[in-house]
PDB file with one MODEL, atoms N, CA, C and O in Angstrom:
MODEL        1
ATOM      1  N   MET A   1       4.235 -39.954 -33.198  1.00  0.00           N
ATOM      2  CA  MET A   1       3.998 -39.463 -34.534  1.00  0.00           C
ATOM      3  C   MET A   1       3.468 -40.599 -35.400  1.00  0.00           C
ATOM      4  O   MET A   1       4.101 -41.652 -35.476  1.00  0.00           O
ATOM      5  N   ASN A   2       2.345 -40.418 -36.043  1.00  0.00           N
ATOM      6  CA  ASN A   2       1.736 -41.421 -36.906  1.00  0.00           C
ATOM      7  C   ASN A   2       2.142 -41.133 -38.343  1.00  0.00           C
ATOM      8  O   ASN A   2       1.766 -40.106 -38.909  1.00  0.00           O
ATOM      9  N   THR A   3       2.910 -42.043 -38.927  1.00  0.00           N
ATOM     10  CA  THR A   3       3.386 -41.835 -40.291  1.00  0.00           C
ATOM     11  C   THR A   3       2.727 -42.789 -41.274  1.00  0.00           C
ATOM     12  O   THR A   3       3.190 -42.912 -42.409  1.00  0.00           O
ATOM     13  N   GLU A   4       1.670 -43.461 -40.874  1.00  0.00           N
ATOM     14  CA  GLU A   4       0.988 -44.379 -41.767  1.00  0.00           C
ATOM     15  C   GLU A   4       0.255 -43.598 -42.848  1.00  0.00           C
ATOM     16  O   GLU A   4      -0.334 -42.546 -42.596  1.00  0.00           O
ATOM     17  N   SER A   5       0.309 -44.143 -44.054  1.00  0.00           N
ATOM     18  CA  SER A   5      -0.322 -43.488 -45.176  1.00  0.00           C
ATOM     19  C   SER A   5      -1.021 -44.546 -46.027  1.00  0.00           C
ATOM     20  O   SER A   5      -0.489 -45.633 -46.254  1.00  0.00           O
ATOM     21  N   TYR A   6      -2.210 -44.211 -46.488  1.00  0.00           N
ATOM     22  CA  TYR A   6      -3.009 -45.147 -47.274  1.00  0.00           C
ATOM     23  C   TYR A   6      -3.460 -44.470 -48.561  1.00  0.00           C
ATOM     24  O   TYR A   6      -3.531 -43.244 -48.650  1.00  0.00           O
ATOM     25  N   PHE A   7      -3.762 -45.292 -49.549  1.00  0.00           N
ATOM     26  CA  PHE A   7      -4.271 -44.797 -50.819  1.00  0.00           C
ATOM     27  C   PHE A   7      -5.323 -45.775 -51.313  1.00  0.00           C
ATOM     28  O   PHE A   7      -5.097 -46.985 -51.296  1.00  0.00           O
ATOM     29  N   ASN A   8      -6.454 -45.275 -51.747  1.00  0.00           N
ATOM     30  CA  ASN A   8      -7.517 -46.140 -52.248  1.00  0.00           C
ATOM     31  C   ASN A   8      -7.397 -46.240 -53.771  1.00  0.00           C
ATOM     32  O   ASN A   8      -7.747 -45.309 -54.496  1.00  0.00           O
ATOM     33  N   HIS A   9      -6.901 -47.378 -54.237  1.00  0.00           N
ATOM     34  CA  HIS A   9      -6.729 -47.625 -55.666  1.00  0.00           C
ATOM     35  C   HIS A   9      -8.041 -48.158 -56.230  1.00  0.00           C
ATOM     36  O   HIS A   9      -8.667 -49.011 -55.601  1.00  0.00           O
ATOM     37  N   PRO A  10      -8.477 -47.683 -57.394  1.00  0.00           N
ATOM     38  CA  PRO A  10      -9.780 -48.107 -57.927  1.00  0.00           C
ATOM     39  C   PRO A  10      -9.868 -49.594 -58.251  1.00  0.00           C
ATOM     40  O   PRO A  10     -10.962 -50.157 -58.206  1.00  0.00           O
ATOM     41  N   THR A  11      -8.771 -50.238 -58.570  1.00  0.00           N
ATOM     42  CA  THR A  11      -8.793 -51.666 -58.914  1.00  0.00           C
ATOM     43  C   THR A  11      -8.375 -52.561 -57.752  1.00  0.00           C
ATOM     44  O   THR A  11      -9.007 -53.586 -57.500  1.00  0.00           O
ATOM     45  N   PHE A  12      -7.313 -52.179 -57.044  1.00  0.00           N
ATOM     46  CA  PHE A  12      -6.727 -53.047 -56.028  1.00  0.00           C
ATOM     47  C   PHE A  12      -7.170 -52.725 -54.613  1.00  0.00           C
ATOM     48  O   PHE A  12      -6.770 -53.413 -53.674  1.00  0.00           O
ATOM     49  N   GLY A  13      -7.977 -51.710 -54.440  1.00  0.00           N
ATOM     50  CA  GLY A  13      -8.486 -51.374 -53.113  1.00  0.00           C
ATOM     51  C   GLY A  13      -7.495 -50.563 -52.303  1.00  0.00           C
ATOM     52  O   GLY A  13      -6.681 -49.819 -52.850  1.00  0.00           O
ATOM     53  N   MET A  14      -7.575 -50.718 -50.999  1.00  0.00           N
ATOM     54  CA  MET A  14      -6.768 -49.925 -50.085  1.00  0.00           C
ATOM     55  C   MET A  14      -5.311 -50.378 -50.125  1.00  0.00           C
ATOM     56  O   MET A  14      -5.005 -51.554 -49.932  1.00  0.00           O
ATOM     57  N   LEU A  15      -4.425 -49.422 -50.379  1.00  0.00           N
ATOM     58  CA  LEU A  15      -2.990 -49.682 -50.392  1.00  0.00           C
ATOM     59  C   LEU A  15      -2.345 -49.010 -49.198  1.00  0.00           C
ATOM     60  O   LEU A  15      -2.743 -47.918 -48.794  1.00  0.00           O
ATOM     61  N   PHE A  16      -1.352 -49.669 -48.638  1.00  0.00           N
ATOM     62  CA  PHE A  16      -0.623 -49.193 -47.470  1.00  0.00           C
ATOM     63  C   PHE A  16       0.769 -48.757 -47.899  1.00  0.00           C
ATOM     64  O   PHE A  16       1.469 -49.498 -48.589  1.00  0.00           O
ATOM     65  N   ARG A  17       1.171 -47.565 -47.497  1.00  0.00           N
ATOM     66  CA  ARG A  17       2.510 -47.061 -47.830  1.00  0.00           C
ATOM     67  C   ARG A  17       3.532 -47.715 -46.916  1.00  0.00           C
ATOM     68  O   ARG A  17       3.458 -47.593 -45.693  1.00  0.00           O
ATOM     69  N   ILE A  18       4.487 -48.410 -47.523  1.00  0.00           N
ATOM     70  CA  ILE A  18       5.555 -49.030 -46.745  1.00  0.00           C
ATOM     71  C   ILE A  18       6.646 -48.005 -46.463  1.00  0.00           C
ATOM     72  O   ILE A  18       7.025 -47.787 -45.312  1.00  0.00           O
ATOM     73  N   CYS A  19       7.152 -47.369 -47.539  1.00  0.00           N
ATOM     74  CA  CYS A  19       8.206 -46.382 -47.333  1.00  0.00           C
ATOM     75  C   CYS A  19       8.418 -45.541 -48.579  1.00  0.00           C
ATOM     76  O   CYS A  19       7.946 -45.871 -49.667  1.00  0.00           O
ATOM     77  N   GLU A  20       9.139 -44.445 -48.391  1.00  0.00           N
ATOM     78  CA  GLU A  20       9.594 -43.628 -49.507  1.00  0.00           C
ATOM     79  C   GLU A  20      10.867 -44.270 -50.037  1.00  0.00           C
ATOM     80  O   GLU A  20      11.757 -44.621 -49.263  1.00  0.00           O
ATOM     81  N   LEU A  21      10.954 -44.424 -51.352  1.00  0.00           N
ATOM     82  CA  LEU A  21      12.154 -45.009 -51.951  1.00  0.00           C
ATOM     83  C   LEU A  21      13.122 -43.928 -52.406  1.00  0.00           C
ATOM     84  O   LEU A  21      14.308 -43.962 -52.075  1.00  0.00           O
ATOM     85  N   GLU A  22      12.616 -42.986 -53.153  1.00  0.00           N
ATOM     86  CA  GLU A  22      13.396 -41.859 -53.649  1.00  0.00           C
ATOM     87  C   GLU A  22      12.480 -40.646 -53.617  1.00  0.00           C
ATOM     88  O   GLU A  22      11.333 -40.730 -53.178  1.00  0.00           O
ATOM     89  N   ASP A  23      12.993 -39.528 -54.084  1.00  0.00           N
ATOM     90  CA  ASP A  23      12.172 -38.328 -54.139  1.00  0.00           C
ATOM     91  C   ASP A  23      10.973 -38.571 -55.053  1.00  0.00           C
ATOM     92  O   ASP A  23      11.137 -38.905 -56.227  1.00  0.00           O
ATOM     93  N   LYS A  24       9.789 -38.404 -54.519  1.00  0.00           N
ATOM     94  CA  LYS A  24       8.521 -38.577 -55.243  1.00  0.00           C
ATOM     95  C   LYS A  24       8.289 -40.003 -55.728  1.00  0.00           C
ATOM     96  O   LYS A  24       7.592 -40.221 -56.719  1.00  0.00           O
ATOM     97  N   GLN A  25       8.876 -40.975 -55.025  1.00  0.00           N
ATOM     98  CA  GLN A  25       8.662 -42.378 -55.350  1.00  0.00           C
ATOM     99  C   GLN A  25       8.487 -43.148 -54.041  1.00  0.00           C
ATOM    100  O   GLN A  25       9.326 -43.069 -53.144  1.00  0.00           O
ATOM    101  N   GLU A  26       7.374 -43.900 -53.944  1.00  0.00           N
ATOM    102  CA  GLU A  26       7.063 -44.620 -52.711  1.00  0.00           C
ATOM    103  C   GLU A  26       6.682 -46.059 -53.021  1.00  0.00           C
ATOM    104  O   GLU A  26       6.230 -46.377 -54.121  1.00  0.00           O
ATOM    105  N   LEU A  27       6.875 -46.923 -52.033  1.00  0.00           N
ATOM    106  CA  LEU A  27       6.512 -48.328 -52.148  1.00  0.00           C
ATOM    107  C   LEU A  27       5.230 -48.567 -51.365  1.00  0.00           C
ATOM    108  O   LEU A  27       5.148 -48.249 -50.179  1.00  0.00           O
ATOM    109  N   PHE A  28       4.231 -49.129 -52.036  1.00  0.00           N
ATOM    110  CA  PHE A  28       2.948 -49.462 -51.425  1.00  0.00           C
ATOM    111  C   PHE A  28       2.678 -50.953 -51.572  1.00  0.00           C
ATOM    112  O   PHE A  28       3.237 -51.611 -52.450  1.00  0.00           O
ATOM    113  N   THR A  29       1.821 -51.479 -50.712  1.00  0.00           N
ATOM    114  CA  THR A  29       1.355 -52.856 -50.820  1.00  0.00           C
ATOM    115  C   THR A  29      -0.137 -52.886 -50.525  1.00  0.00           C
ATOM    116  O   THR A  29      -0.683 -51.951 -49.938  1.00  0.00           O
ATOM    117  N   THR A  30      -0.786 -53.957 -50.933  1.00  0.00           N
ATOM    118  CA  THR A  30      -2.205 -54.094 -50.607  1.00  0.00           C
ATOM    119  C   THR A  30      -2.326 -54.211 -49.096  1.00  0.00           C
ATOM    120  O   THR A  30      -1.494 -54.848 -48.450  1.00  0.00           O
ATOM    121  N   LEU A  31      -3.338 -53.611 -48.545  1.00  0.00           N
ATOM    122  CA  LEU A  31      -3.454 -53.480 -47.093  1.00  0.00           C
ATOM    123  C   LEU A  31      -3.604 -54.822 -46.383  1.00  0.00           C
ATOM    124  O   LEU A  31      -2.908 -55.073 -45.399  1.00  0.00           O
ATOM    125  N   TYR A  32      -4.479 -55.673 -46.852  1.00  0.00           N
ATOM    126  CA  TYR A  32      -4.810 -56.872 -46.079  1.00  0.00           C
ATOM    127  C   TYR A  32      -3.901 -58.050 -46.369  1.00  0.00           C
ATOM    128  O   TYR A  32      -3.394 -58.663 -45.429  1.00  0.00           O
ATOM    129  N   ALA A  33      -3.675 -58.389 -47.612  1.00  0.00           N
ATOM    130  CA  ALA A  33      -2.896 -59.578 -47.923  1.00  0.00           C
ATOM    131  C   ALA A  33      -1.401 -59.280 -48.025  1.00  0.00           C
ATOM    132  O   ALA A  33      -0.588 -60.179 -47.811  1.00  0.00           O
ATOM    133  N   GLN A  34      -1.027 -58.068 -48.340  1.00  0.00           N
ATOM    134  CA  GLN A  34       0.359 -57.660 -48.567  1.00  0.00           C
ATOM    135  C   GLN A  34       1.049 -58.628 -49.525  1.00  0.00           C
ATOM    136  O   GLN A  34       2.164 -59.087 -49.282  1.00  0.00           O
ATOM    137  N   ARG A  35       0.351 -58.921 -50.618  1.00  0.00           N
ATOM    138  CA  ARG A  35       0.908 -59.808 -51.642  1.00  0.00           C
ATOM    139  C   ARG A  35       1.213 -59.066 -52.934  1.00  0.00           C
ATOM    140  O   ARG A  35       2.056 -59.508 -53.715  1.00  0.00           O
ATOM    141  N   LEU A  36       0.547 -57.958 -53.168  1.00  0.00           N
ATOM    142  CA  LEU A  36       0.792 -57.151 -54.358  1.00  0.00           C
ATOM    143  C   LEU A  36       1.540 -55.896 -53.943  1.00  0.00           C
ATOM    144  O   LEU A  36       1.189 -55.252 -52.954  1.00  0.00           O
ATOM    145  N   PHE A  37       2.571 -55.551 -54.704  1.00  0.00           N
ATOM    146  CA  PHE A  37       3.390 -54.393 -54.381  1.00  0.00           C
ATOM    147  C   PHE A  37       3.401 -53.438 -55.562  1.00  0.00           C
ATOM    148  O   PHE A  37       3.357 -53.855 -56.720  1.00  0.00           O
ATOM    149  N   PHE A  38       3.461 -52.155 -55.252  1.00  0.00           N
ATOM    150  CA  PHE A  38       3.425 -51.119 -56.266  1.00  0.00           C
ATOM    151  C   PHE A  38       4.438 -50.038 -55.943  1.00  0.00           C
ATOM    152  O   PHE A  38       4.618 -49.666 -54.783  1.00  0.00           O
ATOM    153  N   ILE A  39       5.095 -49.539 -56.976  1.00  0.00           N
ATOM    154  CA  ILE A  39       5.902 -48.340 -56.842  1.00  0.00           C
ATOM    155  C   ILE A  39       5.049 -47.216 -57.400  1.00  0.00           C
ATOM    156  O   ILE A  39       4.607 -47.266 -58.547  1.00  0.00           O
ATOM    157  N   VAL A  40       4.824 -46.209 -56.583  1.00  0.00           N
ATOM    158  CA  VAL A  40       4.001 -45.068 -56.976  1.00  0.00           C
ATOM    159  C   VAL A  40       4.924 -43.885 -57.208  1.00  0.00           C
ATOM    160  O   VAL A  40       5.652 -43.453 -56.314  1.00  0.00           O
ATOM    161  N   ASN A  41       4.877 -43.372 -58.428  1.00  0.00           N
ATOM    162  CA  ASN A  41       5.665 -42.196 -58.810  1.00  0.00           C
ATOM    163  C   ASN A  41       4.738 -41.007 -58.936  1.00  0.00           C
ATOM    164  O   ASN A  41       3.639 -41.115 -59.479  1.00  0.00           O
ATOM    165  N   GLN A  42       5.185 -39.880 -58.432  1.00  0.00           N
ATOM    166  CA  GLN A  42       4.420 -38.636 -58.550  1.00  0.00           C
ATOM    167  C   GLN A  42       5.239 -37.658 -59.369  1.00  0.00           C
ATOM    168  O   GLN A  42       6.423 -37.447 -59.107  1.00  0.00           O
ATOM    169  N   ASP A  43       4.592 -37.058 -60.371  1.00  0.00           N
ATOM    170  CA  ASP A  43       5.247 -36.024 -61.158  1.00  0.00           C
ATOM    171  C   ASP A  43       4.221 -34.974 -61.557  1.00  0.00           C
ATOM    172  O   ASP A  43       3.094 -34.982 -61.062  1.00  0.00           O
ATOM    173  N   ALA A  44       4.603 -34.088 -62.435  1.00  0.00           N
ATOM    174  CA  ALA A  44       3.715 -32.998 -62.845  1.00  0.00           C
ATOM    175  C   ALA A  44       2.448 -33.506 -63.528  1.00  0.00           C
ATOM    176  O   ALA A  44       1.428 -32.817 -63.530  1.00  0.00           O
ATOM    177  N   ASN A  45       2.504 -34.694 -64.102  1.00  0.00           N
ATOM    178  CA  ASN A  45       1.349 -35.282 -64.797  1.00  0.00           C
ATOM    179  C   ASN A  45       0.426 -36.066 -63.869  1.00  0.00           C
ATOM    180  O   ASN A  45      -0.623 -36.538 -64.307  1.00  0.00           O
ATOM    181  N   GLY A  46       0.791 -36.212 -62.610  1.00  0.00           N
ATOM    182  CA  GLY A  46      -0.029 -36.967 -61.662  1.00  0.00           C
ATOM    183  C   GLY A  46       0.729 -38.144 -61.086  1.00  0.00           C
ATOM    184  O   GLY A  46       1.943 -38.086 -60.889  1.00  0.00           O
ATOM    185  N   MET A  47      -0.005 -39.216 -60.820  1.00  0.00           N
ATOM    186  CA  MET A  47       0.579 -40.411 -60.206  1.00  0.00           C
ATOM    187  C   MET A  47       0.599 -41.548 -61.217  1.00  0.00           C
ATOM    188  O   MET A  47      -0.293 -41.680 -62.055  1.00  0.00           O
ATOM    189  N   SER A  48       1.648 -42.369 -61.114  1.00  0.00           N
ATOM    190  CA  SER A  48       1.702 -43.577 -61.928  1.00  0.00           C
ATOM    191  C   SER A  48       2.012 -44.760 -61.017  1.00  0.00           C
ATOM    192  O   SER A  48       2.770 -44.637 -60.055  1.00  0.00           O
ATOM    193  N   PHE A  49       1.424 -45.894 -61.331  1.00  0.00           N
ATOM    194  CA  PHE A  49       1.584 -47.106 -60.539  1.00  0.00           C
ATOM    195  C   PHE A  49       2.335 -48.146 -61.354  1.00  0.00           C
ATOM    196  O   PHE A  49       1.983 -48.424 -62.500  1.00  0.00           O
ATOM    197  N   GLU A  50       3.364 -48.713 -60.760  1.00  0.00           N
ATOM    198  CA  GLU A  50       4.117 -49.784 -61.394  1.00  0.00           C
ATOM    199  C   GLU A  50       4.038 -51.001 -60.481  1.00  0.00           C
ATOM    200  O   GLU A  50       4.513 -50.961 -59.346  1.00  0.00           O
ATOM    201  N   SER A  51       3.451 -52.057 -60.964  1.00  0.00           N
ATOM    202  CA  SER A  51       3.365 -53.290 -60.194  1.00  0.00           C
ATOM    203  C   SER A  51       4.739 -53.956 -60.188  1.00  0.00           C
ATOM    204  O   SER A  51       5.378 -54.086 -61.232  1.00  0.00           O
ATOM    205  N   VAL A  52       5.186 -54.372 -59.015  1.00  0.00           N
ATOM    206  CA  VAL A  52       6.480 -55.056 -58.895  1.00  0.00           C
ATOM    207  C   VAL A  52       6.290 -56.345 -58.114  1.00  0.00           C
ATOM    208  O   VAL A  52       5.334 -56.489 -57.352  1.00  0.00           O
ATOM    209  N   THR A  53       7.203 -57.270 -58.310  1.00  0.00           N
ATOM    210  CA  THR A  53       7.147 -58.540 -57.587  1.00  0.00           C
ATOM    211  C   THR A  53       7.539 -58.320 -56.127  1.00  0.00           C
ATOM    212  O   THR A  53       8.109 -57.288 -55.771  1.00  0.00           O
ATOM    213  N   ARG A  54       7.230 -59.283 -55.313  1.00  0.00           N
ATOM    214  CA  ARG A  54       7.608 -59.234 -53.906  1.00  0.00           C
ATOM    215  C   ARG A  54       9.126 -59.129 -53.770  1.00  0.00           C
ATOM    216  O   ARG A  54       9.626 -58.380 -52.932  1.00  0.00           O
ATOM    217  N   MET A  55       9.859 -59.883 -54.597  1.00  0.00           N
ATOM    218  CA  MET A  55      11.322 -59.854 -54.531  1.00  0.00           C
ATOM    219  C   MET A  55      11.864 -58.477 -54.929  1.00  0.00           C
ATOM    220  O   MET A  55      12.785 -57.968 -54.291  1.00  0.00           O
ATOM    221  N   ASP A  56      11.298 -57.873 -55.979  1.00  0.00           N
ATOM    222  CA  ASP A  56      11.738 -56.534 -56.378  1.00  0.00           C
ATOM    223  C   ASP A  56      11.431 -55.505 -55.295  1.00  0.00           C
ATOM    224  O   ASP A  56      12.240 -54.615 -55.034  1.00  0.00           O
ATOM    225  N   ALA A  57      10.273 -55.624 -54.672  1.00  0.00           N
ATOM    226  CA  ALA A  57       9.908 -54.711 -53.587  1.00  0.00           C
ATOM    227  C   ALA A  57      10.885 -54.870 -52.418  1.00  0.00           C
ATOM    228  O   ALA A  57      11.305 -53.888 -51.806  1.00  0.00           O
ATOM    229  N   ARG A  58      11.231 -56.101 -52.129  1.00  0.00           N
ATOM    230  CA  ARG A  58      12.188 -56.374 -51.046  1.00  0.00           C
ATOM    231  C   ARG A  58      13.552 -55.762 -51.360  1.00  0.00           C
ATOM    232  O   ARG A  58      14.174 -55.149 -50.492  1.00  0.00           O
ATOM    233  N   LEU A  59      14.015 -55.928 -52.597  1.00  0.00           N
ATOM    234  CA  LEU A  59      15.308 -55.364 -52.989  1.00  0.00           C
ATOM    235  C   LEU A  59      15.305 -53.840 -52.927  1.00  0.00           C
ATOM    236  O   LEU A  59      16.279 -53.229 -52.485  1.00  0.00           O
ATOM    237  N   LYS A  60      14.207 -53.228 -53.370  1.00  0.00           N
ATOM    238  CA  LYS A  60      14.100 -51.767 -53.307  1.00  0.00           C
ATOM    239  C   LYS A  60      14.153 -51.286 -51.859  1.00  0.00           C
ATOM    240  O   LYS A  60      14.797 -50.282 -51.554  1.00  0.00           O
ATOM    241  N   MET A  61      13.479 -52.003 -50.980  1.00  0.00           N
ATOM    242  CA  MET A  61      13.467 -51.594 -49.577  1.00  0.00           C
ATOM    243  C   MET A  61      14.835 -51.841 -48.929  1.00  0.00           C
ATOM    244  O   MET A  61      15.271 -51.047 -48.096  1.00  0.00           O
ATOM    245  N   GLU A  62      15.509 -52.922 -49.298  1.00  0.00           N
ATOM    246  CA  GLU A  62      16.859 -53.161 -48.785  1.00  0.00           C
ATOM    247  C   GLU A  62      17.801 -52.032 -49.212  1.00  0.00           C
ATOM    248  O   GLU A  62      18.637 -51.586 -48.426  1.00  0.00           O
ATOM    249  N   ASN A  63      17.662 -51.575 -50.456  1.00  0.00           N
ATOM    250  CA  ASN A  63      18.482 -50.453 -50.927  1.00  0.00           C
ATOM    251  C   ASN A  63      18.192 -49.190 -50.127  1.00  0.00           C
ATOM    252  O   ASN A  63      19.108 -48.448 -49.773  1.00  0.00           O
ATOM    253  N   ARG A  64      16.922 -48.950 -49.843  1.00  0.00           N
ATOM    254  CA  ARG A  64      16.541 -47.774 -49.047  1.00  0.00           C
ATOM    255  C   ARG A  64      17.111 -47.880 -47.632  1.00  0.00           C
ATOM    256  O   ARG A  64      17.582 -46.887 -47.077  1.00  0.00           O
ATOM    257  N   LEU A  65      17.072 -49.067 -47.055  1.00  0.00           N
ATOM    258  CA  LEU A  65      17.650 -49.272 -45.721  1.00  0.00           C
ATOM    259  C   LEU A  65      19.149 -48.933 -45.727  1.00  0.00           C
ATOM    260  O   LEU A  65      19.642 -48.284 -44.804  1.00  0.00           O
ATOM    261  N   ARG A  66      19.864 -49.369 -46.761  1.00  0.00           N
ATOM    262  CA  ARG A  66      21.293 -49.060 -46.858  1.00  0.00           C
ATOM    263  C   ARG A  66      21.528 -47.551 -46.965  1.00  0.00           C
ATOM    264  O   ARG A  66      22.433 -47.013 -46.328  1.00  0.00           O
ATOM    265  N   GLN A  67      20.704 -46.872 -47.776  1.00  0.00           N
ATOM    266  CA  GLN A  67      20.842 -45.415 -47.923  1.00  0.00           C
ATOM    267  C   GLN A  67      20.651 -44.703 -46.594  1.00  0.00           C
ATOM    268  O   GLN A  67      21.428 -43.821 -46.230  1.00  0.00           O
ATOM    269  N   VAL A  68      19.612 -45.095 -45.880  1.00  0.00           N
ATOM    270  CA  VAL A  68      19.298 -44.435 -44.609  1.00  0.00           C
ATOM    271  C   VAL A  68      20.386 -44.729 -43.572  1.00  0.00           C
ATOM    272  O   VAL A  68      20.772 -43.849 -42.804  1.00  0.00           O
ATOM    273  N   ARG A  69      20.874 -45.969 -43.556  1.00  0.00           N
ATOM    274  CA  ARG A  69      21.937 -46.317 -42.596  1.00  0.00           C
ATOM    275  C   ARG A  69      23.196 -45.498 -42.875  1.00  0.00           C
ATOM    276  O   ARG A  69      23.840 -45.007 -41.948  1.00  0.00           O
ATOM    277  N   ARG A  70      23.550 -45.352 -44.169  1.00  0.00           N
ATOM    278  CA  ARG A  70      24.734 -44.566 -44.535  1.00  0.00           C
ATOM    279  C   ARG A  70      24.586 -43.088 -44.177  1.00  0.00           C
ATOM    280  O   ARG A  70      25.570 -42.418 -43.862  1.00  0.00           O
ATOM    281  N   SER A  71      23.358 -42.587 -44.227  1.00  0.00           N
ATOM    282  CA  SER A  71      23.130 -41.165 -43.920  1.00  0.00           C
ATOM    283  C   SER A  71      23.221 -40.890 -42.420  1.00  0.00           C
ATOM    284  O   SER A  71      23.363 -39.740 -42.006  1.00  0.00           O
ATOM    285  N   GLY A  72      23.140 -41.943 -41.607  1.00  0.00           N
ATOM    286  CA  GLY A  72      23.245 -41.765 -40.163  1.00  0.00           C
ATOM    287  C   GLY A  72      21.937 -41.482 -39.457  1.00  0.00           C
ATOM    288  O   GLY A  72      21.937 -41.197 -38.259  1.00  0.00           O
ATOM    289  N   ALA A  73      20.819 -41.552 -40.165  1.00  0.00           N
ATOM    290  CA  ALA A  73      19.504 -41.294 -39.560  1.00  0.00           C
ATOM    291  C   ALA A  73      19.018 -42.572 -38.872  1.00  0.00           C
ATOM    292  O   ALA A  73      18.195 -43.304 -39.421  1.00  0.00           O
ATOM    293  N   MET A  74      19.526 -42.830 -37.680  1.00  0.00           N
ATOM    294  CA  MET A  74      19.271 -44.107 -37.009  1.00  0.00           C
ATOM    295  C   MET A  74      17.812 -44.281 -36.590  1.00  0.00           C
ATOM    296  O   MET A  74      17.305 -45.403 -36.603  1.00  0.00           O
ATOM    297  N   ALA A  75      17.132 -43.209 -36.222  1.00  0.00           N
ATOM    298  CA  ALA A  75      15.718 -43.335 -35.845  1.00  0.00           C
ATOM    299  C   ALA A  75      14.905 -43.793 -37.052  1.00  0.00           C
ATOM    300  O   ALA A  75      14.070 -44.690 -36.932  1.00  0.00           O
ATOM    301  N   GLU A  76      15.140 -43.186 -38.209  1.00  0.00           N
ATOM    302  CA  GLU A  76      14.436 -43.592 -39.431  1.00  0.00           C
ATOM    303  C   GLU A  76      14.819 -45.009 -39.826  1.00  0.00           C
ATOM    304  O   GLU A  76      13.973 -45.778 -40.282  1.00  0.00           O
ATOM    305  N   PHE A  77      16.093 -45.359 -39.653  1.00  0.00           N
ATOM    306  CA  PHE A  77      16.561 -46.702 -39.976  1.00  0.00           C
ATOM    307  C   PHE A  77      15.836 -47.750 -39.142  1.00  0.00           C
ATOM    308  O   PHE A  77      15.424 -48.784 -39.669  1.00  0.00           O
ATOM    309  N   GLN A  78      15.678 -47.497 -37.863  1.00  0.00           N
ATOM    310  CA  GLN A  78      15.006 -48.459 -36.982  1.00  0.00           C
ATOM    311  C   GLN A  78      13.546 -48.640 -37.371  1.00  0.00           C
ATOM    312  O   GLN A  78      13.030 -49.756 -37.332  1.00  0.00           O
ATOM    313  N   VAL A  79      12.875 -47.552 -37.746  1.00  0.00           N
ATOM    314  CA  VAL A  79      11.476 -47.638 -38.184  1.00  0.00           C
ATOM    315  C   VAL A  79      11.387 -48.452 -39.478  1.00  0.00           C
ATOM    316  O   VAL A  79      10.539 -49.335 -39.607  1.00  0.00           O
ATOM    317  N   LEU A  80      12.271 -48.148 -40.432  1.00  0.00           N
ATOM    318  CA  LEU A  80      12.271 -48.888 -41.704  1.00  0.00           C
ATOM    319  C   LEU A  80      12.607 -50.355 -41.502  1.00  0.00           C
ATOM    320  O   LEU A  80      12.020 -51.221 -42.152  1.00  0.00           O
ATOM    321  N   GLN A  81      13.535 -50.641 -40.620  1.00  0.00           N
ATOM    322  CA  GLN A  81      13.915 -52.020 -40.361  1.00  0.00           C
ATOM    323  C   GLN A  81      12.741 -52.804 -39.766  1.00  0.00           C
ATOM    324  O   GLN A  81      12.524 -53.961 -40.127  1.00  0.00           O
ATOM    325  N   ALA A  82      11.999 -52.194 -38.876  1.00  0.00           N
ATOM    326  CA  ALA A  82      10.827 -52.842 -38.295  1.00  0.00           C
ATOM    327  C   ALA A  82       9.772 -53.113 -39.374  1.00  0.00           C
ATOM    328  O   ALA A  82       9.181 -54.193 -39.406  1.00  0.00           O
ATOM    329  N   LEU A  83       9.536 -52.127 -40.264  1.00  0.00           N
ATOM    330  CA  LEU A  83       8.595 -52.320 -41.370  1.00  0.00           C
ATOM    331  C   LEU A  83       9.061 -53.427 -42.306  1.00  0.00           C
ATOM    332  O   LEU A  83       8.257 -54.229 -42.782  1.00  0.00           O
ATOM    333  N   PHE A  84      10.357 -53.465 -42.564  1.00  0.00           N
ATOM    334  CA  PHE A  84      10.935 -54.499 -43.434  1.00  0.00           C
ATOM    335  C   PHE A  84      10.678 -55.883 -42.850  1.00  0.00           C
ATOM    336  O   PHE A  84      10.228 -56.786 -43.555  1.00  0.00           O
ATOM    337  N   LYS A  85      10.963 -56.046 -41.564  1.00  0.00           N
ATOM    338  CA  LYS A  85      10.765 -57.354 -40.921  1.00  0.00           C
ATOM    339  C   LYS A  85       9.301 -57.744 -40.920  1.00  0.00           C
ATOM    340  O   LYS A  85       8.968 -58.903 -41.170  1.00  0.00           O
ATOM    341  N   ARG A  86       8.419 -56.791 -40.641  1.00  0.00           N
ATOM    342  CA  ARG A  86       6.986 -57.089 -40.604  1.00  0.00           C
ATOM    343  C   ARG A  86       6.459 -57.445 -41.983  1.00  0.00           C
ATOM    344  O   ARG A  86       5.554 -58.271 -42.097  1.00  0.00           O
ATOM    345  N   THR A  87       6.999 -56.846 -43.026  1.00  0.00           N
ATOM    346  CA  THR A  87       6.477 -57.045 -44.376  1.00  0.00           C
ATOM    347  C   THR A  87       7.082 -58.269 -45.060  1.00  0.00           C
ATOM    348  O   THR A  87       6.371 -58.993 -45.758  1.00  0.00           O
ATOM    349  N   PHE A  88       8.374 -58.515 -44.876  1.00  0.00           N
ATOM    350  CA  PHE A  88       9.064 -59.512 -45.685  1.00  0.00           C
ATOM    351  C   PHE A  88       9.550 -60.738 -44.915  1.00  0.00           C
ATOM    352  O   PHE A  88      10.123 -61.640 -45.527  1.00  0.00           O
ATOM    353  N   GLN A  89       9.349 -60.808 -43.617  1.00  0.00           N
ATOM    354  CA  GLN A  89       9.823 -61.995 -42.902  1.00  0.00           C
ATOM    355  C   GLN A  89       8.725 -62.648 -42.129  1.00  0.00           C
ATOM    356  O   GLN A  89       8.953 -63.661 -41.469  1.00  0.00           O
TER     357      GLN A  89
ENDMDL
END
C-alpha cells in the first residue's frame, strides 16, 4: 500500500506529507531538503499552512507516536516510527 502524499505549494514547491497529526491536520515538509515544516489544516474555508520549526514538528510527531502506541495500532506505529527516524535522526 502506497501512502505517500505530496502537495505543490506555490511558494515552497513540492511538499511531502509526513503524517496525520489530528483530524484534518497533517504535517508536511519540503520534499528535497526537509528543512521547512508545515502544519496543514483543512476546514470548510479550505487549507491553511502554518510554518513550524523543526523542533516543533518533531514534538508534534512524537505526540502522534504516543497516541498511536496507546491506541494499540502497532502496524501504524511502526510506519510512523520509521518516518520519524528518517526525518529527524
